[in-house]
N, C-alpha and C positions, 0 to 999 in steps of 0.2 A: 581789402579785408577789413573787418571790424573786430574789435576786441572788447571783452566785457569790462565794465567799470561799475556795475551795480553793486550795492552793498548786500543784496540778497544772494542766495546760493544758486539762483536760476534767473533766466530771462524768459518772459512770455513771448512766444512767437504767435502773432495774431493774424486772423484772416483779413482784417481791416482795422483802421484806427479805432481803438476801444471795442473792437469786435470779439468774436469767438476766439478762444485760445486754441490754437492748433496743436501746440506742444510746449512744454516747459524745457528750455535748454539749460542743462545743468552746467554751471561754471566750470566744475572740475572736469567736464568732458570737452572743454574748448581750449583752443590756443590762447594763451595770455601773453606770450612773449614773442619776439621776432624770430625765435628759433623754431623751425618746423619740427614737429614731433609726430611719430606714428601714433595711431590710436587716439587722435584728438580731432574733434570736429572743428569746423570753422564757418564763419558767416561772411558771405559776399555781399557787398553793398551794390544795390541796383538803382540807387537814386532816391530822391525824396518822393513821398506820396503826393500826387497832384492835388488831392482834396484837403490835405492837412500836412504842411511841410515839417512839422515836428516829428513826423513818423517817417521812417526809412523803409523802402522796399528792399527786401533781402532774399537771398537764397541760403538756407542753412544746409550744410553738408554734414550729416551725422558722422560720428567717429567710426561707426560700423560700415559706412558706405565705401565701396571700392571705386565709385565714379560718381559723376554728377546726376546720373539717372535717378538716384535716391534722394535728390535735393527736395527740401520742403520750402515752398515759397510763401511769403507772408510779409508782415510789417512788424517793426520793433520801434519803440519810442526812442528818440535820439538820446535821452538821458541815461539809457542803459548801456550804451556802447561808445567806444572811442575809435577814431581813425588812426590813433597812435598806439603802438605796441610798447610794452615794457621791455627795456633792453636787458 
């Protein structure tokens, strides 16, 4: 899982590096700590983008999703997220 570290209130989930914005993921809607919480979305890391390693391929599971069928797939710049959660 990835955790937001951006100073902005949202993270852009893009179709491709510097590409079309698919959605803006609001930080307040995402897990920020290691503690699982209901009604929070989360981002799964699917590896680095092969064309530009500064971008991470991800699956975003929105807070309103009951399962992964509602996942939105795209890329996020590595500067926006961390592999470490806040304790």
